[in-house]
PDB file with one MODEL, atoms N, CA, C and O in Angstrom:
MODEL        1
ATOM      1  N   MET A   1    -134.225 -50.899   4.594  1.00  0.00           N
ATOM      2  CA  MET A   1    -133.460 -50.482   5.767  1.00  0.00           C
ATOM      3  C   MET A   1    -132.203 -50.436   5.207  1.00  0.00           C
ATOM      4  O   MET A   1    -131.944 -50.936   4.112  1.00  0.00           O
ATOM      5  N   ALA A   2    -131.249 -49.740   6.048  1.00  0.00           N
ATOM      6  CA  ALA A   2    -129.946 -49.623   5.342  1.00  0.00           C
ATOM      7  C   ALA A   2    -129.034 -50.435   5.600  1.00  0.00           C
ATOM      8  O   ALA A   2    -129.014 -51.274   6.500  1.00  0.00           O
ATOM      9  N   ALA A   3    -128.279 -50.217   4.846  1.00  0.00           N
ATOM     10  CA  ALA A   3    -126.887 -51.042   5.015  1.00  0.00           C
ATOM     11  C   ALA A   3    -126.233 -50.926   6.082  1.00  0.00           C
ATOM     12  O   ALA A   3    -126.061 -51.939   6.759  1.00  0.00           O
ATOM     13  N   ASN A   4    -125.765 -49.825   6.459  1.00  0.00           N
ATOM     14  CA  ASN A   4    -125.320 -49.618   7.906  1.00  0.00           C
ATOM     15  C   ASN A   4    -126.177 -48.345   8.285  1.00  0.00           C
ATOM     16  O   ASN A   4    -126.557 -47.247   7.878  1.00  0.00           O
ATOM     17  N   PRO A   5    -126.230 -49.359   9.489  1.00  0.00           N
ATOM     18  CA  PRO A   5    -127.274 -49.090  10.967  1.00  0.00           C
ATOM     19  C   PRO A   5    -127.083 -47.786  11.717  1.00  0.00           C
ATOM     20  O   PRO A   5    -127.857 -47.273  12.524  1.00  0.00           O
ATOM     21  N   LEU A   6    -125.753 -47.293  11.242  1.00  0.00           N
ATOM     22  CA  LEU A   6    -125.578 -46.132  12.373  1.00  0.00           C
ATOM     23  C   LEU A   6    -125.274 -45.296  11.007  1.00  0.00           C
ATOM     24  O   LEU A   6    -125.105 -44.146  11.413  1.00  0.00           O
ATOM     25  N   GLU A   7    -125.162 -45.298   9.982  1.00  0.00           N
ATOM     26  CA  GLU A   7    -125.840 -44.428   8.699  1.00  0.00           C
ATOM     27  C   GLU A   7    -126.680 -42.886   9.571  1.00  0.00           C
ATOM     28  O   GLU A   7    -127.792 -42.956  10.092  1.00  0.00           O
ATOM     29  N   GLY A   8    -125.877 -41.695   9.536  1.00  0.00           N
ATOM     30  CA  GLY A   8    -126.630 -40.492  10.102  1.00  0.00           C
ATOM     31  C   GLY A   8    -126.366 -40.137  11.409  1.00  0.00           C
ATOM     32  O   GLY A   8    -126.324 -39.010  11.904  1.00  0.00           O
ATOM     33  N   PHE A   9    -126.152 -41.470  12.034  1.00  0.00           N
ATOM     34  CA  PHE A   9    -125.961 -41.281  13.450  1.00  0.00           C
ATOM     35  C   PHE A   9    -124.500 -40.423  14.016  1.00  0.00           C
ATOM     36  O   PHE A   9    -123.592 -41.209  14.287  1.00  0.00           O
ATOM     37  N   ASN A  10    -124.248 -39.333  14.172  1.00  0.00           N
ATOM     38  CA  ASN A  10    -123.381 -38.561  14.468  1.00  0.00           C
ATOM     39  C   ASN A  10    -123.313 -38.021  15.799  1.00  0.00           C
ATOM     40  O   ASN A  10    -123.610 -36.826  15.800  1.00  0.00           O
ATOM     41  N   PRO A  11    -123.010 -38.505  16.989  1.00  0.00           N
ATOM     42  CA  PRO A  11    -122.847 -38.386  18.421  1.00  0.00           C
ATOM     43  C   PRO A  11    -122.137 -36.406  18.635  1.00  0.00           C
ATOM     44  O   PRO A  11    -120.998 -36.032  18.353  1.00  0.00           O
ATOM     45  N   ASN A  12    -122.910 -35.822  19.014  1.00  0.00           N
ATOM     46  CA  ASN A  12    -122.339 -34.279  19.661  1.00  0.00           C
ATOM     47  C   ASN A  12    -122.001 -34.679  20.960  1.00  0.00           C
ATOM     48  O   ASN A  12    -123.001 -34.845  21.658  1.00  0.00           O
ATOM     49  N   LEU A  13    -121.168 -34.845  21.401  1.00  0.00           N
ATOM     50  CA  LEU A  13    -121.425 -35.050  22.965  1.00  0.00           C
ATOM     51  C   LEU A  13    -119.827 -33.778  23.294  1.00  0.00           C
ATOM     52  O   LEU A  13    -118.977 -33.520  22.442  1.00  0.00           O
ATOM     53  N   ASN A  14    -119.848 -33.397  24.263  1.00  0.00           N
ATOM     54  CA  ASN A  14    -118.779 -32.327  24.930  1.00  0.00           C
ATOM     55  C   ASN A  14    -118.378 -32.879  25.236  1.00  0.00           C
ATOM     56  O   ASN A  14    -118.707 -34.059  25.359  1.00  0.00           O
ATOM     57  N   GLN A  15    -116.742 -32.014  25.770  1.00  0.00           N
ATOM     58  CA  GLN A  15    -115.179 -33.112  26.013  1.00  0.00           C
ATOM     59  C   GLN A  15    -115.892 -33.876  27.614  1.00  0.00           C
ATOM     60  O   GLN A  15    -115.629 -35.045  27.895  1.00  0.00           O
ATOM     61  N   ASN A  16    -116.850 -32.937  28.586  1.00  0.00           N
ATOM     62  CA  ASN A  16    -117.844 -33.618  30.023  1.00  0.00           C
ATOM     63  C   ASN A  16    -117.753 -35.162  29.604  1.00  0.00           C
ATOM     64  O   ASN A  16    -117.087 -36.063  30.112  1.00  0.00           O
ATOM     65  N   LEU A  17    -118.777 -35.185  28.337  1.00  0.00           N
ATOM     66  CA  LEU A  17    -119.383 -36.270  28.254  1.00  0.00           C
ATOM     67  C   LEU A  17    -118.470 -37.375  27.365  1.00  0.00           C
ATOM     68  O   LEU A  17    -118.805 -38.550  27.521  1.00  0.00           O
ATOM     69  N   TRP A  18    -117.542 -37.155  26.605  1.00  0.00           N
ATOM     70  CA  TRP A  18    -116.576 -37.997  26.281  1.00  0.00           C
ATOM     71  C   TRP A  18    -115.853 -38.957  27.431  1.00  0.00           C
ATOM     72  O   TRP A  18    -115.711 -40.172  27.568  1.00  0.00           O
ATOM     73  N   GLY A  19    -115.377 -37.491  28.367  1.00  0.00           N
ATOM     74  CA  GLY A  19    -114.579 -37.799  29.670  1.00  0.00           C
ATOM     75  C   GLY A  19    -115.797 -39.223  30.739  1.00  0.00           C
ATOM     76  O   GLY A  19    -115.350 -40.221  31.305  1.00  0.00           O
ATOM     77  N   LEU A  20    -117.102 -38.851  30.688  1.00  0.00           N
ATOM     78  CA  LEU A  20    -117.970 -39.912  31.895  1.00  0.00           C
ATOM     79  C   LEU A  20    -117.552 -41.186  30.608  1.00  0.00           C
ATOM     80  O   LEU A  20    -116.757 -42.029  31.025  1.00  0.00           O
ATOM     81  N   VAL A  21    -117.889 -41.321  29.539  1.00  0.00           N
ATOM     82  CA  VAL A  21    -118.015 -42.375  28.261  1.00  0.00           C
ATOM     83  C   VAL A  21    -116.509 -43.364  28.368  1.00  0.00           C
ATOM     84  O   VAL A  21    -116.563 -44.587  28.498  1.00  0.00           O
ATOM     85  N   VAL A  22    -115.247 -42.618  28.290  1.00  0.00           N
ATOM     86  CA  VAL A  22    -114.048 -42.903  28.453  1.00  0.00           C
ATOM     87  C   VAL A  22    -113.991 -43.491  30.042  1.00  0.00           C
ATOM     88  O   VAL A  22    -113.263 -44.390  30.463  1.00  0.00           O
ATOM     89  N   SER A  23    -114.525 -43.066  30.439  1.00  0.00           N
ATOM     90  CA  SER A  23    -113.841 -43.326  32.591  1.00  0.00           C
ATOM     91  C   SER A  23    -115.026 -44.636  32.610  1.00  0.00           C
ATOM     92  O   SER A  23    -114.645 -45.693  33.113  1.00  0.00           O
ATOM     93  N   PHE A  24    -116.359 -44.564  32.100  1.00  0.00           N
ATOM     94  CA  PHE A  24    -117.557 -45.911  32.199  1.00  0.00           C
ATOM     95  C   PHE A  24    -116.908 -47.487  30.991  1.00  0.00           C
ATOM     96  O   PHE A  24    -117.096 -48.704  31.014  1.00  0.00           O
ATOM     97  N   ILE A  25    -116.251 -46.690  30.239  1.00  0.00           N
ATOM     98  CA  ILE A  25    -115.173 -47.913  28.945  1.00  0.00           C
ATOM     99  C   ILE A  25    -114.549 -48.230  29.871  1.00  0.00           C
ATOM    100  O   ILE A  25    -114.822 -49.384  30.202  1.00  0.00           O
ATOM    101  N   SER A  26    -113.732 -47.712  30.553  1.00  0.00           N
ATOM    102  CA  SER A  26    -112.673 -48.158  31.367  1.00  0.00           C
ATOM    103  C   SER A  26    -112.734 -48.993  32.508  1.00  0.00           C
ATOM    104  O   SER A  26    -111.959 -49.891  32.838  1.00  0.00           O
ATOM    105  N   LEU A  27    -114.088 -48.446  33.246  1.00  0.00           N
ATOM    106  CA  LEU A  27    -114.007 -49.027  34.120  1.00  0.00           C
ATOM    107  C   LEU A  27    -114.785 -50.542  34.069  1.00  0.00           C
ATOM    108  O   LEU A  27    -114.582 -51.255  35.052  1.00  0.00           O
ATOM    109  N   ALA A  28    -115.469 -50.966  33.230  1.00  0.00           N
ATOM    110  CA  ALA A  28    -115.833 -51.709  32.794  1.00  0.00           C
ATOM    111  C   ALA A  28    -114.903 -52.856  32.154  1.00  0.00           C
ATOM    112  O   ALA A  28    -115.185 -54.054  32.143  1.00  0.00           O
ATOM    113  N   ALA A  29    -113.624 -52.207  31.569  1.00  0.00           N
ATOM    114  CA  ALA A  29    -112.265 -53.369  30.984  1.00  0.00           C
ATOM    115  C   ALA A  29    -111.559 -53.678  32.042  1.00  0.00           C
ATOM    116  O   ALA A  29    -110.932 -54.733  32.137  1.00  0.00           O
ATOM    117  N   ALA A  30    -111.613 -52.478  33.229  1.00  0.00           N
ATOM    118  CA  ALA A  30    -111.354 -53.268  34.477  1.00  0.00           C
ATOM    119  C   ALA A  30    -112.021 -54.464  35.331  1.00  0.00           C
ATOM    120  O   ALA A  30    -111.615 -55.475  35.904  1.00  0.00           O
ATOM    121  N   GLU A  31    -113.288 -53.803  35.112  1.00  0.00           N
ATOM    122  CA  GLU A  31    -114.108 -55.441  35.666  1.00  0.00           C
ATOM    123  C   GLU A  31    -113.705 -56.503  35.320  1.00  0.00           C
ATOM    124  O   GLU A  31    -113.374 -57.402  36.094  1.00  0.00           O
ATOM    125  N   HIS A  32    -113.652 -56.590  33.235  1.00  0.00           N
ATOM    126  CA  HIS A  32    -113.852 -57.696  32.418  1.00  0.00           C
ATOM    127  C   HIS A  32    -112.647 -58.055  33.208  1.00  0.00           C
ATOM    128  O   HIS A  32    -112.835 -59.131  33.776  1.00  0.00           O
ATOM    129  N   PHE A  33    -111.276 -57.460  33.493  1.00  0.00           N
ATOM    130  CA  PHE A  33    -110.227 -58.465  32.854  1.00  0.00           C
ATOM    131  C   PHE A  33    -109.277 -58.150  34.832  1.00  0.00           C
ATOM    132  O   PHE A  33    -108.192 -58.450  35.330  1.00  0.00           O
ATOM    133  N   LYS A  34    -110.332 -57.531  35.218  1.00  0.00           N
ATOM    134  CA  LYS A  34    -109.583 -58.088  36.862  1.00  0.00           C
ATOM    135  C   LYS A  34    -108.082 -57.288  37.523  1.00  0.00           C
ATOM    136  O   LYS A  34    -107.032 -57.712  38.006  1.00  0.00           O
ATOM    137  N   LEU A  35    -108.704 -55.806  37.209  1.00  0.00           N
ATOM    138  CA  LEU A  35    -107.177 -55.530  36.912  1.00  0.00           C
ATOM    139  C   LEU A  35    -107.775 -53.969  38.204  1.00  0.00           C
ATOM    140  O   LEU A  35    -108.549 -53.011  38.200  1.00  0.00           O
ATOM    141  N   GLY A  36    -107.031 -54.465  38.876  1.00  0.00           N
ATOM    142  CA  GLY A  36    -107.484 -53.400  40.258  1.00  0.00           C
ATOM    143  C   GLY A  36    -106.658 -52.127  40.596  1.00  0.00           C
ATOM    144  O   GLY A  36    -106.763 -51.410  41.592  1.00  0.00           O
ATOM    145  N   THR A  37    -105.768 -52.005  39.481  1.00  0.00           N
ATOM    146  CA  THR A  37    -105.678 -50.446  39.810  1.00  0.00           C
ATOM    147  C   THR A  37    -106.330 -49.225  38.800  1.00  0.00           C
ATOM    148  O   THR A  37    -106.371 -48.000  38.682  1.00  0.00           O
ATOM    149  N   LEU A  38    -106.853 -50.606  38.106  1.00  0.00           N
ATOM    150  CA  LEU A  38    -107.301 -49.251  37.028  1.00  0.00           C
ATOM    151  C   LEU A  38    -108.930 -49.350  37.416  1.00  0.00           C
ATOM    152  O   LEU A  38    -109.735 -48.418  37.411  1.00  0.00           O
ATOM    153  N   PHE A  39    -109.059 -50.076  37.590  1.00  0.00           N
ATOM    154  CA  PHE A  39    -110.438 -50.057  38.348  1.00  0.00           C
ATOM    155  C   PHE A  39    -110.352 -49.539  39.483  1.00  0.00           C
ATOM    156  O   PHE A  39    -111.438 -49.721  40.033  1.00  0.00           O
ATOM    157  N   TRP A  40    -109.666 -48.991  40.145  1.00  0.00           N
ATOM    158  CA  TRP A  40    -109.861 -47.715  41.679  1.00  0.00           C
ATOM    159  C   TRP A  40    -109.656 -46.336  40.393  1.00  0.00           C
ATOM    160  O   TRP A  40    -110.486 -45.427  40.354  1.00  0.00           O
ATOM    161  N   PHE A  41    -108.519 -46.376  39.473  1.00  0.00           N
ATOM    162  CA  PHE A  41    -108.725 -45.075  38.999  1.00  0.00           C
ATOM    163  C   PHE A  41    -109.824 -44.488  37.654  1.00  0.00           C
ATOM    164  O   PHE A  41    -110.058 -43.439  37.055  1.00  0.00           O
ATOM    165  N   SER A  42    -110.211 -45.711  37.665  1.00  0.00           N
ATOM    166  CA  SER A  42    -111.247 -45.534  37.178  1.00  0.00           C
ATOM    167  C   SER A  42    -112.798 -45.185  37.723  1.00  0.00           C
ATOM    168  O   SER A  42    -113.676 -44.521  37.172  1.00  0.00           O
ATOM    169  N   VAL A  43    -112.801 -45.774  38.811  1.00  0.00           N
ATOM    170  CA  VAL A  43    -113.871 -45.352  39.677  1.00  0.00           C
ATOM    171  C   VAL A  43    -113.788 -43.949  40.151  1.00  0.00           C
ATOM    172  O   VAL A  43    -114.784 -43.357  40.567  1.00  0.00           O
ATOM    173  N   VAL A  44    -112.522 -43.372  40.089  1.00  0.00           N
ATOM    174  CA  VAL A  44    -112.166 -41.777  41.117  1.00  0.00           C
ATOM    175  C   VAL A  44    -112.679 -40.987  39.632  1.00  0.00           C
ATOM    176  O   VAL A  44    -113.522 -40.098  39.747  1.00  0.00           O
ATOM    177  N   ILE A  45    -112.249 -41.271  38.507  1.00  0.00           N
ATOM    178  CA  ILE A  45    -112.437 -40.652  36.966  1.00  0.00           C
ATOM    179  C   ILE A  45    -114.104 -40.784  37.161  1.00  0.00           C
ATOM    180  O   ILE A  45    -114.826 -39.793  37.268  1.00  0.00           O
ATOM    181  N   SER A  46    -114.424 -41.687  37.179  1.00  0.00           N
ATOM    182  CA  SER A  46    -115.975 -41.704  37.237  1.00  0.00           C
ATOM    183  C   SER A  46    -116.778 -40.679  37.879  1.00  0.00           C
ATOM    184  O   SER A  46    -117.617 -39.874  37.474  1.00  0.00           O
ATOM    185  N   VAL A  47    -116.235 -40.970  39.060  1.00  0.00           N
ATOM    186  CA  VAL A  47    -117.315 -40.018  39.864  1.00  0.00           C
ATOM    187  C   VAL A  47    -116.642 -38.303  39.432  1.00  0.00           C
ATOM    188  O   VAL A  47    -117.463 -37.388  39.498  1.00  0.00           O
ATOM    189  N   VAL A  48    -115.666 -38.065  39.151  1.00  0.00           N
ATOM    190  CA  VAL A  48    -115.478 -36.646  38.795  1.00  0.00           C
ATOM    191  C   VAL A  48    -115.829 -36.481  37.848  1.00  0.00           C
ATOM    192  O   VAL A  48    -116.445 -35.451  37.576  1.00  0.00           O
ATOM    193  N   MET A  49    -115.620 -37.275  37.106  1.00  0.00           N
ATOM    194  CA  MET A  49    -116.732 -36.739  35.605  1.00  0.00           C
ATOM    195  C   MET A  49    -118.375 -36.777  35.782  1.00  0.00           C
ATOM    196  O   MET A  49    -119.070 -35.905  35.258  1.00  0.00           O
ATOM    197  N   THR A  50    -118.806 -37.594  36.373  1.00  0.00           N
ATOM    198  CA  THR A  50    -120.257 -37.541  36.748  1.00  0.00           C
ATOM    199  C   THR A  50    -120.753 -36.107  37.448  1.00  0.00           C
ATOM    200  O   THR A  50    -121.813 -35.554  37.153  1.00  0.00           O
ATOM    201  N   LEU A  51    -119.895 -35.657  38.330  1.00  0.00           N
ATOM    202  CA  LEU A  51    -120.024 -34.594  38.679  1.00  0.00           C
ATOM    203  C   LEU A  51    -119.969 -33.300  38.276  1.00  0.00           C
ATOM    204  O   LEU A  51    -120.694 -32.337  38.530  1.00  0.00           O
ATOM    205  N   SER A  52    -118.824 -33.448  37.488  1.00  0.00           N
ATOM    206  CA  SER A  52    -118.575 -32.608  36.194  1.00  0.00           C
ATOM    207  C   SER A  52    -119.638 -32.340  35.237  1.00  0.00           C
ATOM    208  O   SER A  52    -119.669 -31.237  34.691  1.00  0.00           O
ATOM    209  N   VAL A  53    -120.695 -33.411  34.917  1.00  0.00           N
ATOM    210  CA  VAL A  53    -121.290 -33.443  33.813  1.00  0.00           C
ATOM    211  C   VAL A  53    -122.711 -32.868  34.936  1.00  0.00           C
ATOM    212  O   VAL A  53    -123.449 -32.121  34.295  1.00  0.00           O
ATOM    213  N   GLY A  54    -123.036 -33.009  35.935  1.00  0.00           N
ATOM    214  CA  GLY A  54    -124.116 -32.535  36.745  1.00  0.00           C
ATOM    215  C   GLY A  54    -123.669 -31.204  36.929  1.00  0.00           C
ATOM    216  O   GLY A  54    -124.441 -30.394  36.415  1.00  0.00           O
ATOM    217  N   ILE A  55    -122.858 -30.791  37.390  1.00  0.00           N
ATOM    218  CA  ILE A  55    -122.650 -29.233  37.003  1.00  0.00           C
ATOM    219  C   ILE A  55    -122.733 -28.141  35.749  1.00  0.00           C
ATOM    220  O   ILE A  55    -123.113 -26.975  35.638  1.00  0.00           O
ATOM    221  N   THR A  56    -122.163 -29.166  34.852  1.00  0.00           N
ATOM    222  CA  THR A  56    -122.462 -28.682  34.026  1.00  0.00           C
ATOM    223  C   THR A  56    -123.677 -28.356  33.174  1.00  0.00           C
ATOM    224  O   THR A  56    -124.004 -27.445  32.413  1.00  0.00           O
ATOM    225  N   THR A  57    -124.286 -29.661  33.693  1.00  0.00           N
ATOM    226  CA  THR A  57    -126.278 -29.467  33.234  1.00  0.00           C
ATOM    227  C   THR A  57    -126.701 -28.492  33.437  1.00  0.00           C
ATOM    228  O   THR A  57    -127.298 -27.728  32.678  1.00  0.00           O
ATOM    229  N   TYR A  58    -126.255 -28.326  35.271  1.00  0.00           N
ATOM    230  CA  TYR A  58    -126.980 -27.467  36.042  1.00  0.00           C
ATOM    231  C   TYR A  58    -126.977 -26.018  35.469  1.00  0.00           C
ATOM    232  O   TYR A  58    -127.932 -25.243  35.513  1.00  0.00           O
ATOM    233  N   ALA A  59    -125.483 -25.721  34.803  1.00  0.00           N
ATOM    234  CA  ALA A  59    -125.084 -23.991  34.923  1.00  0.00           C
ATOM    235  C   ALA A  59    -125.979 -23.907  33.492  1.00  0.00           C
ATOM    236  O   ALA A  59    -126.738 -22.976  33.223  1.00  0.00           O
ATOM    237  N   TYR A  60    -125.745 -24.988  32.703  1.00  0.00           N
ATOM    238  CA  TYR A  60    -126.764 -24.880  31.369  1.00  0.00           C
ATOM    239  C   TYR A  60    -128.064 -24.641  31.625  1.00  0.00           C
ATOM    240  O   TYR A  60    -128.797 -24.108  30.792  1.00  0.00           O
ATOM    241  N   THR A  61    -128.359 -24.920  32.499  1.00  0.00           N
ATOM    242  CA  THR A  61    -129.997 -24.718  32.725  1.00  0.00           C
ATOM    243  C   THR A  61    -130.387 -23.337  33.241  1.00  0.00           C
ATOM    244  O   THR A  61    -131.384 -22.726  32.855  1.00  0.00           O
ATOM    245  N   VAL A  62    -129.450 -22.868  34.212  1.00  0.00           N
ATOM    246  CA  VAL A  62    -129.432 -21.978  35.088  1.00  0.00           C
ATOM    247  C   VAL A  62    -129.275 -20.519  34.338  1.00  0.00           C
ATOM    248  O   VAL A  62    -129.734 -19.467  34.784  1.00  0.00           O
ATOM    249  N   ALA A  63    -128.436 -20.683  32.950  1.00  0.00           N
ATOM    250  CA  ALA A  63    -128.652 -20.074  32.274  1.00  0.00           C
ATOM    251  C   ALA A  63    -129.395 -20.003  31.062  1.00  0.00           C
ATOM    252  O   ALA A  63    -129.097 -19.112  30.267  1.00  0.00           O
ATOM    253  N   TYR A  64    -130.605 -21.048  30.708  1.00  0.00           N
ATOM    254  CA  TYR A  64    -131.489 -20.787  29.892  1.00  0.00           C
ATOM    255  C   TYR A  64    -132.271 -20.555  30.340  1.00  0.00           C
ATOM    256  O   TYR A  64    -132.983 -19.762  29.725  1.00  0.00           O
ATOM    257  N   TRP A  65    -132.728 -20.981  31.587  1.00  0.00           N
ATOM    258  CA  TRP A  65    -134.190 -20.383  32.468  1.00  0.00           C
ATOM    259  C   TRP A  65    -134.039 -18.601  32.008  1.00  0.00           C
ATOM    260  O   TRP A  65    -134.695 -17.821  31.317  1.00  0.00           O
ATOM    261  N   LYS A  66    -132.788 -18.534  32.835  1.00  0.00           N
ATOM    262  CA  LYS A  66    -132.475 -16.982  32.793  1.00  0.00           C
ATOM    263  C   LYS A  66    -132.249 -16.294  31.414  1.00  0.00           C
ATOM    264  O   LYS A  66    -132.079 -15.075  31.445  1.00  0.00           O
ATOM    265  N   LYS A  67    -132.232 -16.764  30.516  1.00  0.00           N
ATOM    266  CA  LYS A  67    -132.085 -16.098  28.934  1.00  0.00           C
ATOM    267  C   LYS A  67    -133.624 -16.346  28.255  1.00  0.00           C
ATOM    268  O   LYS A  67    -133.901 -15.643  27.283  1.00  0.00           O
ATOM    269  N   LYS A  68    -134.560 -17.253  28.703  1.00  0.00           N
ATOM    270  CA  LYS A  68    -136.180 -17.722  28.530  1.00  0.00           C
ATOM    271  C   LYS A  68    -137.082 -16.756  29.495  1.00  0.00           C
ATOM    272  O   LYS A  68    -138.285 -16.625  29.266  1.00  0.00           O
ATOM    273  N   ASN A  69    -136.420 -16.062  30.623  1.00  0.00           N
ATOM    274  CA  ASN A  69    -137.699 -15.368  31.688  1.00  0.00           C
ATOM    275  C   ASN A  69    -137.334 -14.174  30.918  1.00  0.00           C
ATOM    276  O   ASN A  69    -138.298 -13.528  30.506  1.00  0.00           O
ATOM    277  N   ALA A  70    -135.905 -13.631  30.562  1.00  0.00           N
ATOM    278  CA  ALA A  70    -135.570 -12.380  30.691  1.00  0.00           C
ATOM    279  C   ALA A  70    -136.692 -11.456  29.748  1.00  0.00           C
ATOM    280  O   ALA A  70    -136.595 -10.230  29.699  1.00  0.00           O
TER     281      ALA A  70
ENDMDL
END
């Protein structure tokens, strides 16, 4: 067993996914510390980032299928 369980773990996330991760972390912190303003800001950013990830995933999928079927 490795001494470091994260050895070899190299997350390769794009800008949209990092934004989503940060927004969910801030949402959790707002819930934990009962911070109303941060909570609503995090909700808005989480929705925006979720939409962004969805749109990006759709665009990549369409481009992939077009390239594969060409």
